[in-house]
LUMLO-367972 format. One line per 4 residues: number of its first residue (from 0); their letters; for each residue z, y, x of N, C-alpha, C. Coordinates in steps of 0.001 Angstrom, whole numbers. Layout:
NUM = a = Z Y X Z Y X Z Y X; ...
This chain:
0 = xxxx = 56662 -28142 160588 57548 -29161 160644 56809 -30249 161371; 57592 -30973 162327 56946 -32191 162967 57143 -33448 162269; 56150 -34283 162590 56226 -35602 161782 57450 -36318 162160; 58110 -37014 161177 59262 -37803 161323 59026 -38866 162259
4 = xxxx = 59869 -39203 163308 59662 -40336 164192 60908 -41181 164252; 61906 -41004 163173 62959 -41865 163411 62747 -43196 162692; 63934 -44052 162362 63795 -45205 161779 63161 -45131 160274; 62164 -46081 159970 61629 -45869 158624 62522 -46311 157573
8 = xxxx = 63266 -47427 157756 64360 -47741 156760 65259 -46672 156228; 65468 -45627 157353 66319 -44705 156818 65827 -43766 155756; 64562 -43694 155703 63866 -42831 154672 64050 -43516 153363; 63812 -44853 153197 63968 -45818 152044 65410 -45535 151500
12 = xxxx = 66278 -45556 152322 67790 -45528 151970 67973 -43970 151386; 67342 -43070 152015 67516 -41655 151575 67039 -41520 150096; 65921 -42181 149773 65318 -42014 148536 65896 -42939 147528; 66569 -44038 147961 67351 -44934 147060 66282 -45816 146663
16 = xxxx = 65045 -46218 147169 64155 -47064 146605 63315 -47506 147954; 62473 -48687 147683 61586 -49150 148734 60346 -48117 148820; 59909 -47684 150013 58782 -46877 150161 57695 -47806 150898; 58146 -49068 151209 57020 -49986 151797 56372 -49240 153113
20 = xxxx = 57241 -48822 153853 56811 -48166 155292 56661 -49158 156322; 57211 -50522 156217 57162 -51367 157347 56471 -52525 156977; 55441 -52489 156048 54640 -53627 155697 55470 -54932 155461; 55159 -56097 155987 55744 -57316 155490 57121 -57420 155560
24 = xxxx = 57839 -56561 156465 59346 -56609 156451 59748 -56254 155298; 59337 -55234 154582 59759 -54667 153287 60059 -55791 152270; 59150 -56853 152275 59150 -57820 151340 60206 -59098 151678; 60789 -58953 152900 61488 -60026 153411 63089 -59700 153194
28 = xxxx = 63793 -60651 153590 65326 -60438 153618 65801 -59524 154740; 65025 -59106 155624 65365 -58112 156533 65265 -56655 156051; 64830 -56424 154872 64700 -55067 154383 66075 -54339 154433; 66109 -53211 155022 67553 -52475 155207 68128 -52050 153903
32 = xxxx = 67201 -51613 152834 67748 -51190 151729 68334 -52262 150828; 67835 -53613 151083 68395 -54671 150296 69868 -54879 150808; 70109 -54667 152121 71355 -55059 152669 72201 -53824 152735; 71667 -52532 152600 72587 -51443 152476 72099 -50386 151589
36 = xxxx = 72691 -50157 150462 72101 -49446 149265 72520 -47779 149629; 73411 -47547 150361 74016 -46281 150469 73045 -45418 151312; 72984 -44122 150962 72115 -43115 151736 72646 -42882 153059; 71713 -42595 153994 72268 -42421 155410 72998 -41297 155559
40 = xxxx = 73821 -41109 156692 74794 -39984 156849 76204 -40264 156570; 76960 -39431 157074 78422 -39569 157008 78926 -39680 155491; 78289 -39053 154581 78626 -39063 153246 77767 -39665 152317; 77032 -40668 152986 75938 -41386 152217 76324 -42175 151005
44 = xxxx = 77560 -42596 150944 78047 -43474 149937 78225 -42651 148561; 78306 -41453 148617 78481 -40596 147408 76923 -40107 146949; 76382 -40533 145885 75217 -40081 145365 75611 -39076 144207; 75298 -37733 144520 75532 -36716 143311 74455 -36625 142438
48 = xxxx = 74698 -36242 141152 73632 -35850 140239 72958 -34785 140708; 71561 -34863 140582 70661 -33856 140994 70421 -32778 139957; 70242 -31445 140307 69681 -30435 139440 68269 -30689 139127; 67751 -29999 138204 66239 -30059 138005 65495 -29714 139251
52 = xxxx = 65852 -28662 139875 65148 -28573 141196 65181 -29681 142224; 66652 -30085 142316 66850 -31216 143238 65997 -32581 142856; 65779 -32712 141715 64980 -33936 141262 63463 -33682 141642; 62954 -32522 141387 61530 -32148 141924 61573 -32210 143373
56 = xxxx = 62363 -31723 143961 62380 -31752 145590 62318 -33216 146078; 63289 -34129 145493 63230 -35663 145927 62038 -36272 145600; 61495 -35871 144565 60051 -36639 144222 59088 -36144 145115; 58958 -34895 145551 58016 -34533 146460 58186 -35073 147781
60 = xxxx = 59483 -35180 148279 59834 -35930 149531 59469 -37308 149564; 59647 -37905 148433 59323 -39357 148288 57843 -39623 148562; 56989 -38840 147649 55717 -39118 147801 55008 -38751 149164; 55558 -37716 149894 55137 -37236 151230 55512 -38582 152212
64 = xxxx = 56604 -39217 151899 56904 -40254 152678 55948 -41549 152357; 55732 -41699 151357 54767 -42796 150931 53504 -42727 151714; 52959 -41497 151854 51664 -41392 152273 51826 -40832 153794; 52953 -40633 154323 53194 -40275 155611 52660 -38983 156057
68 = xxxx = 52923 -37931 155235 52382 -36629 155335 53568 -35621 155741; 53035 -34520 156427 54083 -33299 156720 53651 -32356 155594; 54578 -31387 155426 54521 -30527 154388 53130 -29683 154334; 52697 -29361 155508 51400 -28540 155392 50312 -29309 154858
72 = xxxx = 50236 -30466 155271 49054 -31459 154783 49213 -31736 153287; 50512 -31910 152916 50793 -32200 151440 50474 -31002 150639; 50765 -29927 150959 50685 -28648 150203 49062 -28324 150281; 48453 -28603 151196 47059 -28225 151322 46194 -29195 150330
76 = xxxx = 46627 -30514 150164 45926 -31389 149277 46247 -31073 147942; 47537 -30545 147639 47724 -30093 146274 47072 -28946 145703; 46850 -27833 146768 45943 -26742 146507 44730 -27021 146184; 44192 -28223 146942 42742 -28426 146755 42634 -29177 145372
80 = xxxx = 43593 -29998 144969 43573 -30565 143592 43596 -29597 142612; 44413 -28601 142744 44664 -27485 141832 43360 -26728 141480; 42527 -26629 142366 41211 -26005 142294 40032 -26873 141865; 40263 -28020 141529 39324 -29085 141089 39495 -29030 139427
84 = xxxx = 38299 -29401 138862 38268 -29529 137434 39046 -30813 137016; 39751 -30821 135807 40287 -31968 135496 41830 -31878 135428; 42624 -33058 135335 44115 -32867 135401 44670 -32767 136850; 45481 -31783 137097 45907 -31488 138448 46526 -32780 138992
88 = xxxx = 47598 -33358 138298 48246 -34510 138854 47427 -35692 139247; 46517 -36031 138379 45562 -37128 138783 44484 -36732 139758; 44190 -35479 139976 43449 -34887 141066 44026 -35231 142428; 45512 -34685 142223 46252 -34774 143408 46420 -36247 144017
92 = xxxx = 46848 -37168 143115 46907 -38506 143498 45622 -39164 144028; 44502 -38790 143330 43264 -39362 143775 42937 -38864 145231; 43216 -37657 145472 42825 -37198 146866 43893 -37940 147889; 45080 -38099 147688 45955 -38845 148355 45331 -40156 148722
96 = xxxx = 44963 -40849 147679 44444 -42258 147834 43119 -42348 148598; 42435 -41238 148546 41091 -41240 149268 41194 -40898 150619; 42333 -40537 151084 42605 -40313 152649 42059 -41652 153526; 41586 -41442 154565 40910 -42505 155402 42087 -43488 155787
100 = xxxx = 43187 -43056 156193 44232 -43948 156598 44635 -44792 155425; 44872 -44169 154287 45276 -44982 152906 44115 -45960 152514; 42672 -45564 152680 41845 -46592 152328 41788 -47655 153263; 42028 -47568 154503 42194 -48763 155338 43278 -49636 154914
104 = xxxx = 44452 -48941 154490 45611 -49736 154128 45263 -50505 152680; 44580 -49842 151844 44284 -50282 150583 43294 -51538 150780; 42396 -51406 151844 41392 -52449 152059 41948 -53704 152563; 43243 -53642 152917 43958 -54773 153540 43839 -55004 155005
108 = xxxx = 43392 -53984 155822 43148 -53949 157263 44439 -53439 157972; 45395 -53212 157273 46680 -52704 157957 47870 -53195 156967; 48991 -53417 157392 50116 -53799 156543 50886 -52690 156185; 50586 -51401 156592 51432 -50285 155993 50522 -49118 156294
112 = xxxx = 50789 -47874 155685 50010 -46793 155853 50231 -46244 157234; 51442 -46470 157817 51787 -45932 159054 50891 -46642 160279; 50841 -47889 159968 50010 -48675 160746 48580 -48501 160725; 48179 -48197 159498 46675 -47753 159264 46355 -46611 160096
116 = xxxx = 47248 -45583 159859 47048 -44352 160565 46946 -44393 162006; 47718 -45293 162592 47645 -45564 164065 46422 -46316 164493; 45964 -47167 163543 44669 -47914 164031 43504 -46948 163805; 43525 -46132 162963 42448 -45131 162813 42530 -44194 164090
120 = xxxx = 43722 -43672 164278 43838 -42751 165444 43300 -43337 166816; 43427 -44755 166894 43085 -45340 168186 41798 -45898 168327; 40903 -45472 166963 39454 -45752 167020 39065 -47006 166780; 39598 -47851 165994 39337 -49180 165577 38317 -49274 164543
124 = xxxx = 37866 -48208 163846 37022 -48280 162805 35680 -47452 162911; 34714 -47938 162209 33453 -47260 161949 33520 -46726 160424; 32972 -45639 160249 32826 -45211 158726 31282 -44782 158680; 30707 -45616 157889 29260 -45562 157432 28559 -45637 158853
128 = xxxx = 29028 -46773 159661 28133 -47038 161000 28644 -46108 162141; 29339 -45253 161960 29674 -44197 163115 31396 -44358 163243; 31595 -44289 164503 33019 -44210 164876 33720 -43147 164237; 34897 -43366 163556 35664 -42466 162901 37183 -42457 163281
132 = xxxx = 37861 -41488 163692 39398 -41560 164131 39977 -40418 163484; 39768 -39892 162352 40490 -38859 161823 41301 -39482 160587; 42419 -39756 160634 43156 -40316 159410 43217 -39522 158142; 42953 -38109 158180 43008 -37209 157041 41751 -37024 156302
136 = xxxx = 40629 -37607 156877 39315 -37570 156153 39353 -37978 154747; 38695 -37282 153940 38657 -37561 152535 37439 -38508 152215; 37504 -39790 151911 36267 -40664 151800 35837 -40435 150379; 34515 -40973 150068 33997 -40873 148802 33403 -42226 148286
140 = xxxx = 32917 -42298 147020 32371 -43549 146484 31125 -43872 147475; 31069 -45203 147824 29850 -45716 148583 30318 -45640 150046; 31311 -45097 150524 31575 -45129 151881 31999 -46461 152404; 31418 -46917 153602 31762 -48290 154108 32610 -48085 155418
144 = xxxx = 33657 -48821 155345 34688 -48882 156520 34457 -50185 157112; 34440 -50355 158505 34229 -51625 159234 35095 -51477 160447; 35570 -52471 160682 36374 -52756 162099 35293 -52774 163079; 35603 -52005 164073 34464 -51987 165187 34357 -53403 165984
148 = xxxx = 33252 -53672 166398 33034 -55058 167009 33994 -55270 168167; 34269 -54413 169013 35162 -54579 170192 36593 -54885 169718; 36903 -54411 168559 38312 -54567 167962 38457 -55947 167256; 37343 -56596 166566 37452 -57683 165770 38140 -58923 166492
152 = xxxx = 37987 -58974 167770 38384 -60051 168476 39977 -59919 168872; 40458 -58930 168423 41983 -58623 168771 42845 -59443 168038; 43911 -59959 168460 44928 -60745 167693 45368 -60098 166426; 45404 -58756 166450 45662 -58196 165045 44904 -58253 164141
156 = xxxx = 43479 -58136 164141 42568 -58178 163118 42219 -59796 162951; 42429 -60456 163960 42269 -62016 163527 43271 -62490 162630; 44394 -61997 162606 45609 -62208 161822 45108 -61637 160299; 44711 -60418 160331 44442 -59895 158966 43310 -60583 158201
160 = xxxx = 42106 -61004 159107 41168 -61706 158431 41622 -63164 157964; 42595 -63658 158608 43157 -65048 158031 43867 -64826 156820; 44686 -63693 156685 45552 -63456 155586 45039 -63052 154317; 43682 -62535 154289 42882 -61879 153403 43602 -61916 152037
164 = xxxx = 44014 -60665 151777 44790 -60344 150616 43937 -59682 149369; 44661 -59592 148279 44054 -59012 147126 44059 -57513 147286; 43013 -56827 146913 42725 -55418 147019 42686 -54672 145678; 42890 -53445 145476 42773 -52743 144402 41263 -52824 143853
168 = xxxx = 41054 -52653 142597 39696 -53054 141953 38572 -51874 142412; 39177 -50818 142807 38328 -49680 143157 37729 -49659 144528; 38264 -50590 145435 37666 -50976 146738 37338 -52495 146900; 36570 -52727 147731 36307 -54235 148005 36253 -54335 149472
172 = xxxx = 36656 -55706 149816 36855 -56054 151219 36258 -57390 151337; 35430 -57566 152718 35073 -58896 153157 35860 -59164 154393; 36840 -59998 154223 37768 -60195 155317 37273 -61000 156531; 36215 -61774 156123 35405 -62542 157124 34861 -61632 158078
176 = xxxx = 34083 -60541 157587 33294 -59662 158352 34175 -58345 158603; 35317 -58286 158092 36119 -57114 158317 35519 -55971 157985; 34990 -55844 156811 34168 -54533 156241 34756 -54439 154914; 34721 -53213 154558 35128 -52695 153017 34405 -51480 152518
180 = xxxx = 34455 -51422 151289 33770 -50091 150624 34455 -49531 149558; 34380 -48371 149495 34894 -47536 148347 33879 -47663 147070; 34257 -48598 146135 33384 -48867 145058 33420 -47723 143894; 34785 -47108 143647 34787 -46216 142613 36088 -45311 143034
184 = xxxx = 36085 -44185 142232 37188 -43309 142467 38425 -43936 141649; 39604 -43965 142389 40810 -44524 141778 41278 -43746 140501; 41475 -44439 139488 42048 -43984 138226 43557 -43820 138310; 44278 -42951 137525 45672 -42920 137490 46381 -44288 137351
188 = xxxx = 45783 -45138 136394 46450 -46505 136271 46214 -47457 137397; 45331 -46995 138390 45091 -47944 139568 46080 -47679 140592; 46911 -46478 140534 47799 -46279 141546 49188 -46823 141215; 49517 -47908 141919 50758 -48809 141620 52006 -48259 142088
192 = xxxx = 52166 -46921 142566 53357 -46443 143112 54200 -45701 142014; 55378 -45792 142042 56253 -45278 141010 56459 -43664 141117; 55436 -42914 140843 55259 -41525 141067 55262 -40738 139845; 56171 -39699 139682 56194 -38722 138428 55582 -37420 139096
196 = xxxx = 54206 -37442 138948 53639 -36108 139712 53807 -34943 138836; 54241 -34886 137704 54557 -33788 136946 55563 -32969 137573; 56503 -33554 138193 57787 -33055 138937 57271 -32176 140049; 56304 -32796 140828 55827 -32130 142152 54865 -30832 141482
200 = xxxx = 54281 -30867 140444 53587 -29884 139842 54365 -28762 139473; 55474 -29022 138832 56569 -28042 138388 57186 -27515 139684; 57410 -28312 140830 58101 -27594 141780 57101 -26482 142699; 55792 -26953 142643 54804 -26152 143324 54306 -24796 142337
204 = xx = 54728 -24985 141129 54296 -23860 140178 55264 -22710 140163; 56430 -22993 140804 57454 -22078 140693 57080 -20792 141616
């Protein structure tokens, strides 16, 4: 399955909740979901009651869209989480959070995960002192992410440095130097997204 390239706001309307795919726009009065609650499509105004399977499927689709993943990537991360010690659901969410593109977003160096993935792909970051441009890389505690010197002077990163925002407690950012670090593994309570991971586990366990 190819990556979705259509309007981001359409995905929020399909799930019936904000997925925060467009950064600052999602917090403004320009948010499409605030102006139009119906699902996209000819019959979008009719929301039918979902079956158990339908509820599980919608939860999976929602989380995939939060993190901007295609099915193969999502399933691979789930299988990796299943083979780790501990609670599968927590392992799964932790692996999603530790993706390079998500870390860039959590550090405050991008306004959305989609933008973070694009910035990583374009080679704007160093990881532990070396250029890194693979969004799917799994980072670990102690890893240091820094905006490359030649990118720091761009209007995009100057704006980010000036806006210096609050970051989750498991990462730290120096917005003046545009450098961040993974301080600890994210715990379940650190993940602020409305996710019911048990539904995804039930779906993939069938």
